[in-house]
Each structure stands twice: as C-alpha cells, then as structure tokens.
N, C-alpha and C positions, 0 to 999 in steps of 0.2 A: 474433595481436590480440585483445586484450579485447572484448566486445562491452559494449554502449553503455552496461549497469545498469552495472558491473564501473569503465568510466569513471564514471561519476554511484559508486559506491563509493567509488573512491579520490581524490576528488576535481578530477576532473580538467571535468568536465562540469557547473554547479550542480547540485544536483536543493533540494529541502524534503522535509526529511528529519524525520518525527517519529517512529523507534523506530531502535536502536541498540541490536542488545549485538552481542556473540561471534561468532555461528551467521549471525543477517542484519539485515537493515536493509527501513527501511518508510518510502517517499517516497510523497509525489502527483503521481498524475500531470498530465502538463502540459492534458490532452485528455482532461479529466473528463468522468464520463456521468451525473455529477451533486454539488457538493457533500461533498470530504471524502475521496473516490474514492481511496487508495493501492493500490498495490501495495506486495505483502510480498516482498524479495529475497532468495534465502539468500546469503552471502557468496563461499559459491566457485560458480563454473562449471558448471552443470548446463544442459543443453540439452528438454530431454523430463523432467518431473514422479517419470513414473514409474521413470525411470532412478536415483531421489535414494538415498540407505540411509537405513531407517526414519529412524531418529532424526532429520537433520533436513526427512522432509518432517513427518513430530509435530511436530514444530518451529515449523516456519512455518502451521501449523495453534491448533496455539497462543497462535502471537502473533495468525495473525487477528483468533481468537476475544477479542482483548483490545483490538485494534483495531474488531473491532466496535465491543464494548461502548459501549467513546468515543463510534465512531459515534451511537451509539445517544442518549447522552448529548450533546455535540455537537449534536447535527441533529435529534433528533427524527421522524427520520422512521419507515415502517410495520414495516419490518425491516432487513433488511444483506443483501444478495446476497458469494455468492462464487461466482466464474472463474476455471478455471485453463486458459485454450486454448494461449498456447507461441508462436501462430503470424508475432509482429510481434517479434520481438524474439529468439535466440537460447539462452537462460537461464532460464530457472523463474521465474514470476513470478503470486503466486496477488493478482488483485483482491479485492478488500476494499470495497464501493460499498454507500451509506444508498437505497435503494431503495421504494415507496411503493408497484409493482404489477413479475407479473415480465418488466410489455412492457419495463420498465424497467433490465433483462439485457441491453439492448443497440447494443452498440458502433458500431451505426447514430447512438445519442442521444451520441455524444461531440461536448463545446463545445471544438475546441481553438484559439477565439477568448476564451477566460476571463481577465480580467483581471489578471496578476500579485496586483496587490492583495490581487485576491478569495482566490487561492487561499497567498498569508503568511495571510490571516486562516483560511483553514480547517485553516489547518498550525497555526496554533496557536490554536484551538480544541479541539479531537486534544490536541494536547501538556497541552493544561489540564485536561483533563480522562484523560489517561492514568498524571496524578500526582497527579488528586484521585482516582480507582483506585491508587493506590500503586505507582506502574509510576513512579515522577520517572526511577533510575540508569538505563531505555534511552527517558525520552519528552527527547530532543535535538533543538538545532537541527543 
C-alpha cells in the first residue's frame, strides 16, 4: 500500500510542489506552522529517517538547505528550522519551516485552515526564489 506521500508524488493526490528531482520532492504542507512550510520527501518509501541510505539522507539535507535559503529570500524570517519527526506519515520527511523563535517549532501552531490562495502564493514565492538562486530545473509546480 502506497503511503500518502507516495500518492502525492505520483499525482494521485494533489500537492503544491516547489522542488522535484530524481531522488526527492518538496511540497507545501496543508497545515503549515508558517507561510512557506515545506516537506522534503524522498521518492523511495522509507519509514524512519535513520534507515535511509547515506546518499539519500545527505541529499535530503542539501535540498532542505536550498529550500531554507529560498524561504529566507521569500519570507525574511529570523531563521529556518528543521524537524524530522515522522510520526504522522510512515514515509521519511523533513519539515523546513521559516521561524522567528524556537517556540515556532511546535506542531500545535499548525494551521489547517490556511486559504488555498495563500498556499498557492507561498508556493510560487518559493519557486521564484529557487529560480533566482539558479535551481530552475528543480523548481517546478
């Protein structure tokens, strides 16, 4: 049975993608902690991040760093936070979140009521920042 994230990657369920390459994707969460909150997800289904092969684990962090730089450019937060928890979907994923304080790294702050237009605008702002940083090949919808 494919995970929710595999179904999003395969296009069975819609997603607001901001990054696609041959090893991973990144898309906006539908319940962001902050505008631009993305999930970096390997294409391969691996439940726990500690079970990833070294190359995939390293690649996810490289992509998370590139997305964090795009978030800094697009949203001007104080910092970019990263969470690897993996409790809600059994498919490794890295949360990359624009933050002002460490207290922002709290899933109780997630907003499941964000308007679709706001999510679309955040996705396009991230894609534009990624293109500006020279990542046009990966910054696709």
